C-alpha positions as CSV (number, residue, x, y, z in Angstrom):
1,X,-7.7,-12.8,4.2
2,X,-9.5,-15.6,3.3
3,X,-12.0,-17.5,5.8
4,X,-11.8,-14.0,8.1
5,X,-15.6,-13.0,9.0
6,X,-15.4,-9.2,8.2
7,X,-18.8,-8.4,7.8
8,X,-22.3,-8.9,9.0
9,X,-25.7,-8.0,7.3
10,X,-28.9,-7.5,9.1
11,X,-32.2,-7.7,7.1
12,X,-34.4,-4.9,8.1
13,X,-37.6,-3.1,7.4
14,X,-37.4,0.2,8.7
15,X,-33.7,1.5,7.5
16,X,-34.2,4.6,8.8
17,X,-34.9,3.2,12.7
18,X,-31.9,1.0,12.7
19,X,-29.4,3.1,10.8
20,X,-30.5,5.7,13.4
21,X,-30.0,3.1,16.3
22,X,-26.5,1.8,14.9
23,X,-25.7,5.6,14.5
24,X,-26.2,6.3,17.8
25,X,-24.4,2.6,19.2
26,X,-21.4,3.0,17.2
27,X,-20.9,6.6,17.4
28,X,-20.5,7.1,13.6
29,X,-22.4,7.9,10.4
30,X,-22.9,5.2,7.7
31,X,-19.9,5.4,5.2
32,X,-22.3,4.1,2.6
33,X,-26.0,5.0,2.4
34,X,-27.9,3.6,-0.3
35,X,-31.5,3.1,-0.7
36,X,-30.5,-0.7,-1.0
37,X,-27.7,-0.9,1.4
38,X,-26.2,0.9,4.5
39,X,-23.2,0.2,5.7
40,X,-21.0,1.2,8.9
41,X,-17.5,0.3,9.8
42,X,-16.0,-0.1,13.1
43,X,-12.3,-1.2,14.0
44,X,-12.1,-2.8,10.4
45,X,-15.3,-4.8,10.6
46,X,-18.3,-3.7,8.6
47,X,-22.0,-3.9,10.0
48,X,-24.5,-3.0,7.2
49,X,-28.0,-2.9,6.5
50,X,-30.3,-4.9,3.7
51,X,-33.4,-3.3,3.4
52,X,-34.3,-6.2,0.9
53,X,-32.6,-8.8,3.3
54,X,-36.1,-10.6,4.2
55,X,-36.6,-10.9,0.8
56,X,-33.8,-13.0,-0.4
57,X,-34.3,-15.2,2.5
58,X,-32.3,-13.8,5.5
59,X,-34.1,-14.4,8.3
60,X,-31.6,-12.7,10.6
61,X,-28.0,-11.2,11.0
62,X,-25.7,-12.9,8.5
63,X,-21.8,-13.4,8.9
64,X,-19.9,-13.2,5.9
65,X,-16.4,-14.7,5.4
66,X,-14.0,-13.0,3.0
67,X,-12.7,-15.6,0.7
68,X,-10.4,-15.9,-2.0
69,X,-12.4,-17.8,-4.3
70,X,-15.9,-17.5,-4.3
71,X,-16.9,-20.0,-6.6
72,X,-15.0,-22.6,-5.5
73,X,-16.3,-22.1,-1.5
74,X,-19.3,-22.1,-3.0
75,X,-19.4,-25.3,-5.0
76,X,-17.5,-26.5,-1.9
77,X,-20.1,-25.6,1.1
78,X,-22.8,-27.0,-1.4
79,X,-20.8,-30.2,-1.8
80,X,-20.7,-30.1,1.8
81,X,-24.2,-30.3,2.3
82,X,-25.6,-26.7,2.5
83,X,-28.5,-25.5,0.9
84,X,-27.6,-23.1,-1.8
85,X,-29.5,-19.6,-1.1
86,X,-27.9,-17.1,-3.4
87,X,-25.1,-17.9,-6.3
88,X,-22.0,-15.8,-6.3
89,X,-23.4,-12.1,-7.1
90,X,-21.4,-9.2,-8.1
91,X,-23.1,-6.3,-5.8
92,X,-21.2,-3.5,-7.1
93,X,-17.9,-2.2,-8.2
94,X,-16.6,-6.6,-8.8
95,X,-17.7,-7.5,-5.4
96,X,-19.1,-10.3,-5.2
97,X,-21.6,-12.4,-2.3
98,X,-22.8,-15.7,-1.9
99,X,-25.0,-17.4,0.5
100,X,-26.1,-21.0,1.9
101,X,-28.0,-22.1,4.8
102,X,-26.9,-25.2,6.9
103,X,-29.3,-28.0,8.2
104,X,-30.6,-25.9,10.8
105,X,-31.4,-23.0,8.4
106,X,-29.0,-20.9,9.8
107,X,-27.5,-18.5,6.5
108,X,-23.6,-18.6,5.9
109,X,-22.7,-16.1,3.4
110,X,-19.3,-15.4,1.7
111,X,-17.8,-12.7,0.2
112,X,-15.1,-11.2,-2.8
113,X,-13.5,-8.4,-2.6
114,X,-11.4,-7.6,-5.8
């Protein structure tokens, strides 16, 4: 499903606080709960908490689009005028993520799940 936004990641400083609020809002506990990422599933959509997001340039929630070829998509975004924030990187189990910023500083994330 190339191009479909299926994930929204929030940078958080107090992950425990935000995790408990999201659990209340979604009526579910996280399906993954690690020191570097907390993920919730809601009707096929993922809401994630990244305790290291601020140090990686995230200033607010970042939507991530699932793409078939992350390197080619990243390159097209850069060629289209985006500023690179994070080149494609494996974040575990073969899942690749990357991000760019538009001219207004808004972050756009892309990911590839094997």
